[in-house]
N, C-alpha and C positions, 0 to 999 in steps of 0.2 A: 231899387234893388229887388229882384224877384228871388224868393226863397221857396224851394220845394223841400218837403220832408218825406223821406221814404221809410216805411215802417219796419222793414227787415231786409237782410241781405238777399233773401229769396225774391224780393220784389224789385231788386235793382237790375238795370241793364246798362251796359257801358255807354250806350247812346245818350243816356240821360245826363252824362257828365261833360259832354263836349263844350269847351270854352267856358267852363264854370269853375268855381272854387268848391271843392268837395270837403265837407267836414264829416269825419267818421267818428261815430260814438259807440263805444262798448264799455259802459260804466263798470260792469262786473264781468271781466276785469281788464281786458286787453288795453284799452286806451288809458285807463288809470295807471296800469303798469308801465306803459310806454313813457308817459310824461314823467313818472317817478324815476325811471331809469335815466332819462335825459337830465333831469334835475340833479341826479346823483353823480353826474359826470361821465356817463357812458358816451363813447365816441359817436355811436349811432345805434339804431335798432333797425334790423333788416327783417321785414315781415315775410314769412314763408307760408305758402298755402298748405303744404303737407309735411309730415315728419321726415319723409325721405328727402324732400327738397331742402329742409333745414339742415339735415346732416350733410348733404352735398355742398351746401354753401359755407360750412364751417371751415375756417382756416386756423392754423396754430394760434393760440391765445384767445380765440373767440369763445364766448359762452353761449350754450344752447339753453333756451328757455321756452316754456310753454305748457300747454295742457291739452288733454282730450277728455271731454265730459267731466270737467272741473278738477281732474286729477293730474298731478305732475307726470310727464312722460318718462318712462323707464330709460335710464341712462343719460337723461338731460341734467345739466348743472342746476337749473332753476325751474320753478313752476311758474305760476301766473299770479302770484301774490305780490302786490306792490311792496310789502314790507321786506321781501327777500332782496329787493334791488337797492341795497344800501351803497353808499359811497365806497365803503371798504371792499365791497364785492365787485362793483361794476365800473368804477372810475377808470377811464382810459381804455375800456374794452368795447369791442363790437359785440352786440347781442343779436343772435339769430333767434327770432321769436315766431312760434307757430301756435295758434289757438283755434278752438272749434269754430268761432264766428268772426272775431275781430280782424284777424289778419286776412281772412277771406274777403271781408268787406273792403279792406284797403286795396286788395288786388282788383276788386270789381270797379274801383273808382279811378284806376290809373290813367284813363284817357282825359281826366280833368286837367285844366291848366295848372291848378294848384291843389294839393291834397294836404289837409291838416287833420290832426287827431285831437279830439276834444273829450273831456270828461268833466265831471262836476268840479274837479280839482283846478281846472284851468279854463273854465267856460268863458269868463270875461276876456281873458287874454286872447283866446281863439276868436271871439267875436270881433275884437279890435283889429286883429290881423286880417280877418276876412274883409272888413270894411276897407282897410288900406290896399287890399289887392284889387278892388274895384271890378269885381266880376259878380254876376248872379251866383247864387249859392245853392248847392244841393246838400242837405244834411241827411246822411245815411245812418239810421239806427241799425246796428248789427243784429240785435235781437238774440233770441235763443232758440236753437233747433228750427231755424227758418220761420219763427213766429215772433211777433212783437213782444218786447220786454219793457215793462213799465219804467224801469230805471233809465233806459235809453230815451224814452219819451220825456221823462222829467228833465233830463239833461238837454234834449233838443229844445224844450220849452224855455229853459234857462238861457241857452245860447240866443234864442229869439228875443227874450227879454233884454239881454245885453245889446243885441243888434239894434233894437228899438231905442235903447237909452243913448247909444253912442253914435249912431249914424246921422249924417246931415241930410240924407235923402230918405224918401218914403220906403218902408219895407212892405213889399207885397207878398203875402203868404198864400200857399194853397190851403185847402180846407183842413188837411191833416195837420199842417203846421199851426193853423188857428186853434185846433183842438189841443195840441201839445202845449201851446202857450197858456191856454186856459187851465190845462192840467197842472202846469207848474205853479201858476198864480194861486190856484186852489189849494195846493199841497206844499207851498213854499215853507210853511212853518213845521211841516211834518215830513221832510224829505227822507230822513233816515228810516222813520217808521214805515213809510210807504214802500221803501226798497226792501226792508226786512220782510214785509208781508207779501212781496211779489213772488212770482214763481221761482226765479233764480235765487232770490234772497232766501227763500225757504229751503231750497236745495243746498245752498252753501252752508246754511245753519246746520242742517242734518249731517253734513260732512265735517262739522267742527271748524268751519271757516268764517265764523261770525266776525272775527277781527278784520277780515278782508272787507266785509260790508262797511264796517265803521271807517276803515281807512279810505274807502272809495266814496264815502258820503260827504266828505268835507267839501266846502264850496269856496272856490276862487282862492286857494292857498298858494297857487303857483302862477308865475308870470310867463313861464316858458311855454312855447307852442311847438310841438314836433311837426315838422313839415317834410314831405317826401321830396328828396333830391335823387333822381335816378331810382335806384332800388332801396335807398336808405332814408330812414327818418332821422333828421337832425334838428337841432333847435333853430328856430327863427332868430336871425341876428338883426 
């Protein structure tokens, strides 16, 4: 299995995803929020690139969620904090989600045969699913403001670690993937501290969102893997 890791959404082109399984990572916070919503019983999460598109997609009973520049969008039901997406709020609901980087990354990958969303919360489950799909893999780190974000790199390294652990075939990585695996192995005992001290972590802390960092830093607590079906992310069955 060949695995390529892309450092940010700005570096991604749709041609890189043909006949591949795409794994999209936006630890702070889109893919952490998506898996939390699915675990909490949301019918699906529909990623929208723009605020206008999200509003256009909304049907009666749907919830609008998302952020711009880390802040909840005016008039939306929910922001981009995983802890907002509780069973009491989202169970049985369609969620229309738009974020600064994560949902854009999902749209960039839509030519892939399969699109999965990974976070630290479900990295092992995502790796196992990717192995079962029997395709080469492209891991896209959403990043922040078109630049690499260390929390996404850590998660990419964790997914690679799990791929190595569970695959019966050799995992061939590109150089950036090799570097991200080394990063994770070096920082595995200090994941939360590394994220807190990263650029996005520092920004969220200044905005009073330190609890989001803590919620997004837990490792392999969920077995669910959101997978794109048409325009909707639903749980892998």
